[in-house]
N, C-alpha and C positions, 0 to 999 in steps of 0.2 A: 562870233556869235556867242552871248552869255550861255551858261550851263544851265539856264532856267527849265525845270521839268523835261530835262534831256530823256529821262527814260521814256516818257509819254511821247515826247517830239517825235523820236527816233523809232521807237519800238511799237507805240500804241497810239496813233496820231489822234488824240481826242483830248479835251480840256479834262484837267483833273477835277474830280468832285469835290464839293465842299467838305466832306468827312476827310478826304486824304489831304487837303490843304490845311484845315485845322490840326491834323496829326502832326504835319511838318511844322506848322508854326509853333505848337506846344514842345515838340521836341527840340528844336533849336532854341526856343527861349529858354527852356529847362536846362538844357545840356551845353549850348554851345558856349565854350569856355572864355573868360577874358584875357587879356595878354598874359602869358606865364612869364615867370622869371627865369632867368638862364639855367639851363640844366646840363650839366656834363659838358658837352661841347659849345664852342662858342657859336653863337647863332648867326645866320647869314641869310640873306633875303631869298626867298624862293624864286627858282627860274620860272620863265613863263610856262612851261610844261608842267612843273611842279604845282604852281598856282592852279592851274586847270584841274589837275588831279584833286586838289584840295576842294576846291569849289564843286566839283561835280561828286566828290565824297559826301560832302556835306547834305547833300539831297536826299542821301540814303537815311539820314537822321529821321525821316518821316516814320521808319520802321521801329524807332524806338517808342516804347510805350509803359509808363508806369501802371497804367491801367492793366494791360495784359501781364505785365510783371507780377502784380499782385495777384493773378489769377493762373499762376504756372505751378501750381503745386505738384510733387512728383517729379519735377525736373531739376536737373543740376548743370552747372558748368565750372570750369576752372581755365584761367587764362593766365599761363606761365611767362613772366616777363624776366628781364635780365637781373632785376633787383627783389623782386617779389611775386606773389600770386594773388590774382583777383577771383574771388569766388562770387556765385549768382547762380539765378535761374537760366533757362533755355527755352525758347519757344521757336516754332515753325509756322509759317502760314503762308498762303497763296492768295494774290489778289491781281487785278488785271494788269498791274506793273511788272508782277514776276513773282518769284518763290523766295522766302527769305527765312535765314536762320538767325536769331537775334539772342545774343547772351548779355544779360543785363542784372545791375542790382542798384537799388536807390536807396536813400535814407527819408526821414521825414521832410526834410529841406530839399529833396530831389539832387542831393550830391551823390556821386556813385558813378557808375561807368555802363557804357552800351557798346557792344561790337556787332555790327551789321555785316553778314554776308549774303549777298544777294544774286540770284540766277535768273537769268531772263530767257531760258530755253523752256524746254517741257516739264512735265513732273520730274520730280527726283527719283533716282533709282540709286541702290547701293553701288559703289565705285568711286574711282579718285577722280577728281576735277582739278584742273589748274585754277589759280587765282591770278587775275591780271591786274594791271594798273587802269584805272579809269582814265580815258581819254576819248574825245570824240572821234578821232580817227580809229581808235580801236573798235568803239562801239558800232559805227558803220561798217567797218570791215566785217564784224561778225555777223552783224544783219545780212549783208551781202552773200556772205559764204554760208550761213544758216548753222555756224559752228560757234557755241557759246563757251564762256568760261564764267566762274565767279568773280564778283567784285566785293571789296570790302572796305571798311573803316571802322574806326572806334573813337568815341568821345570818352574822355575821362575827367570828372570834376570832383576831385576827392581832396580838398584843401590839405597842404598846400599846393597840390599837384593840378593843374590845369591845361590839358592838352589835346590834340586830335592825332591819332595814328592815319597816316596816309599810306595805304597798302601799295606796295609796287609789284609785289609778286609772292607766291605761296602756292600751297596745296591744300585741298580739303578731301577727306576721305570719309565717304557715307559707309559705316561698318554695318548698321542693324537698321532695319525699317519693319516695326511690327505694329499693326494697327495705327494708332495715331502717334506712335513714339518713334522719333527719329534720333539715332546715336552717330556719333563720329569724332573725329579728331583733325586738326589743323596746324599748319606752320604758316606763319606770315612775316614776310620781310618788308619793311619801309622806314618811315622817317617820322619823327614827332614834330609837329607844327605848333606854333602859338596860336591863340584863339583868334587874332586877326587875320590869320593867312598870310601873314607878311613874312614871317621868319621860318626857318627850319633849325630846330633846336637840337635833334640828335638822331642818329641812326637807331633802328629798333628792330629786333627779332624776337616775336612772340610765338608762343605754341599753347596747344591746349585741347581740351576734350569737352563733349558735352552729351547729354541725354535729354532731348528736348520733347516737349508735349506739344500738341496743336495749341496755337494761340486763340484766345477767346475773340470773337468778332466784336 
């Protein structure tokens, strides 16, 4: 089964509304990267499990929003990578699909980055959360057990870099919740894939922090 609308199919069995579909299409069109040049490690083809995680992670791109990014005054985020750091805004919002924390930054051409952390349990509370790798078996198991972890992915389109981070594991700590502001820090481990989802480029370990405001509707 393709990973089409897996969030809705397995967690909220109803069709996606037109606004959600439009947002997903915009995010993928703006951010889904073209095939990348080789980075650091010799690329190899994704395994079936890695390809599934890539495709399911890409569906989280609907949470990326230049519209909300432009209305995130007072927020901040930092993503520390092996070679540099990415700074930007941070928003959090809740929808029928789940609760999301989104770290992003775009220029006028919509080049930039978007990191999405999605939670399909109840409302967020301060504490430490595991971040798991997206897989259909994982999602089904969590639904059956009523025990949820975060999932994540990141798209980067910042010439000459074009890649997607497929998150395999990590942790997220919500340190503060005051009014509509949520602050925390995270650590992510995974790999970078090319824009076609065919090749694994390099292993990746990212960490960072954020002070997020509630996203505009």
